[in-house]
C-alpha angles and dihedrals in degrees: 000000000000091000092051093046093051097041105026087231096292104154093217093052092045088059091047091048095049090047089054091049090055092048090052089046090238089130127029140175113250108213092196093055094031092224142090117269134193144152116244095214093050091050091047094049095041094054100042091113093057098075091149136027094255090059089049092051094046090051088057094042093054089061090061123093116276093249091052091050092050093047089052091054092050091046090050089059090060097062138249091316123034141187112237091215090058089048089050089056090056093044092050089054103037108013123126124251104258142158086266094060093093092055121102094241112015092170093061091046091055093044091053090054091049089050091051088051090055096244099113136017136200120263104185108288090349139064128230136190114260087230136001090244089065090057089046092051091050092053091053093057123111103266093046090057092062108110095231096043098094093042092053092050092046094048093048089053094045092052099035108039121091114245096258094052092042088057090052092049095035095119092044092051094044092049092050092053093044091055087072129064107262125167134188097352108145094200091058092049087052090048092052092047090051089051091048091053091050091047090051091052090051093045090242090146100169093049091044091053090050094050092046090050090051091049090052091049092051090049093051097125134104090251095065093081094056111023097032100028098139095043091050091050091050093048093051093043096050089041092055093046093049095044093052090048090057093047094254093131100160093058091045091054091048090056091047094051092051092060102030094057092057121094096203094078122074125233089252092054089049099045097098088055090048086054091054089054092047090050091051091051092049103041108021107029092027094214102144100173091051088049091052093049092047091048092052089053092050092048089051090053089051090053099258116120102189096178111038092173121019091196090062095043097110091052092044092049095050095044093046092048093051093046095046096048090051091050095044092049091050093053109090127224088248090056092048089052090056093059112113129209112268120233095201104121094191093054089045089055091049090048093051094049090047090051095055093042086052090061091051090051092050096049095031092057100244101138096170095056089040090058094043096048091046095052091045091056094046092050091048089055095048091047103038107019135249123344128181091265097040097099092047091046090054091051091048089053086059090051092051091045089053094050097042101038106013087232102156094172094056092040090054091049092052091048092051094046091044094055090044091053091047089064090059094052115096093213114072094190094110099040087104090055092051093046093047095050095042102040101033104033110024116020096049084070089068106016134056115265089236091063094046098047100073092058090060089065089059089050091051093049095048091045093054093041095051099036097253088133100163098056091036091055092046088054088052093049091050092047095047102035120002097053098034094051089052091044093051097240117168113289092220090061092046092048095049091052093045094051091051095046093046090064091049092050092048090052092051092046095228097163103185092049092047094059091053094046094049092051091046093049093050091049090053093045090050091053090047091050092237110119109190118200090206089061099039095089127153109255087190092067111150113273108169093185099055119111130226093267090061091055090049091051092052094046091050091052091047089050093053094047091046092054090050092052097042097047098043090045089050098244092140095154094059093041090051092047091052091045091055092046103045106004121206102340093173093048091049097044099040098039093170099047118106089215087071090073090052090053089050091053093049090051088051092054092052095045094048091047091055092042091055092045099045102022087220122153092218087072099032096057100053090039091056091046090055090049089053092050090054090047088056093051089047092051090051090057105264103152094188095068095059097095091042093050093047095051093047089046089055090051090048092051090049089050089053092048093245091143098172094051091044092054091047093051096044090053092044094054091046092053092045093050094046093049093049093046096247095146095171092054093044089051094047093045091051090049093051090044089052090053090050093049093048101042103029104030097023090222100149095175096053090039090055091050091052092047090052089051090051090052090049094052093043088052091050089049089052098243094139094160088058091046091053089051094051094045090053092052115118095212094094102022106127 
């Protein structure tokens, strides 16, 4: 009990604690009895000062020789794993005079003793602490509490390490120096900027922001604008990029404003800061038109006048699109493979600004500028080589081709060549964009959702790693909600993922994503019968600075989620009424999103249900139109509409009193859904089949069986609120 209380059961600390007890002669081995003996009270009293493991470890450390204690403190500064050669450098500079000083390698002698005392252990060519609490205890010892201790260690490493080892220990050295109070030392500003650049490459955004802030602080003198002009620009630029990647938008904008208001930097030098402001407008403030206008101004400063004459914009956009699609289709995959990365920094800047403006055009409902910016980027690639956004631009051309011409074959070719090109581009910043456009918007028109979904994980990872948060998070949303809800995956799994990702998106302040996720989360919770007050948030919260496109986005998302709830809860009358009034808002607004097809199907279910119930043409006509649209998609090779088309065909046959064909199609869609694991579709198909059997064929027994099957599938799906509603239905109560 005493051992557990002092060590909390940690095996390593139990060993440390028992070793200390033996050293203190509080336990001993009785040779006569051949067992260990002790007195509980003596052990309790003798270890009262070791109320936690750090106290225990420090008590043991203080019994070591002074040189061993000092070596431990230096080693603790190097991290959880440390290189003995680096420790030797510190010991040579700061070590104590000891009997070991005449030895060839006193550091290794001391390390061997520490290993024998169970404080450190070998890890190949390196050493590591046996537990992080040992390192913590060493850092709380007397010498390590001296204010200048960390600075001395850091400075020794900075001046003494070879360049390759300094790069490995860059964060360690920088952190040690930053622990002290240093002012106006250019070399330390350079060190922090170097650390910030490395952190950015490693996607360590919080650390990068901290290092950039420290570099700016150390450069805070009037000389920085003249003597250290480039270093100052880099510090503010990296700082802004890192801060916005961590959701600290206000600080990012402050950094941007400091540089952008100055006249002694060119537009090309400022462009990365311009990009930060555009990203904030798009993803935080959600003001797409302002982002478009600002992007056009930046492009003009960079020497690219995208729209020479706004009056002729429609003509320019159409002509450019036709010409570019023809050229891009003519270019073979072999020719795309021969494209080399361009080293033109000005064109790279133009391409990057065009790429982000392109997003604002797509979401902000500006199809003409979307087409014009897309074709501009594709032509730049074909003429000058690969830029960081080239692969994404090629994929977007496929998206535009699909929307404007309905040409699935060409769109698929552009998606394939775009993702292929992306692999040849050194920068991976826009991998998430390519993956999102290809595997969420284009390829689901010709490939199963299940085969597209894994690629979205790659997009998410690359987006978060490189700071392309918006597209990375959209990949995540599609992977965790949009595809799973269509594929009928368990609602509990979807909900668990959504709850986790909601917190991440909130922290990163991605406003447009947050509205969608909150609506989706609430829809899932409603189906599960688990309303959560923490999730029931008003997505119509007042945002005085949002533009009309933002409101349209929100209404489209609300429309989609409403159709999901109404249809699966069986409120066909209301769903049909809404469908007749506003149609498929999501499908119309997000022309490229695969969820639009799902919305269309749900509308079709509601309209056919009401057509069968009322026999009114006002429901029959739009229902039939939806069926025909799905038939067209099916004809063009979309495999994901097969279960939708079959169920609506069954409804259509039932409406036309073709009972034999209706039965065949209902059973066909149920079997297909069950075999492919689409539990939601199997449940809904059984429910609609039950209604047909009861009301059209008057077969109560078979109808009850199908309703039981619907309940079983809804239960497997996790829609417990729906299950409760069906079980409480009076149709089969006997």
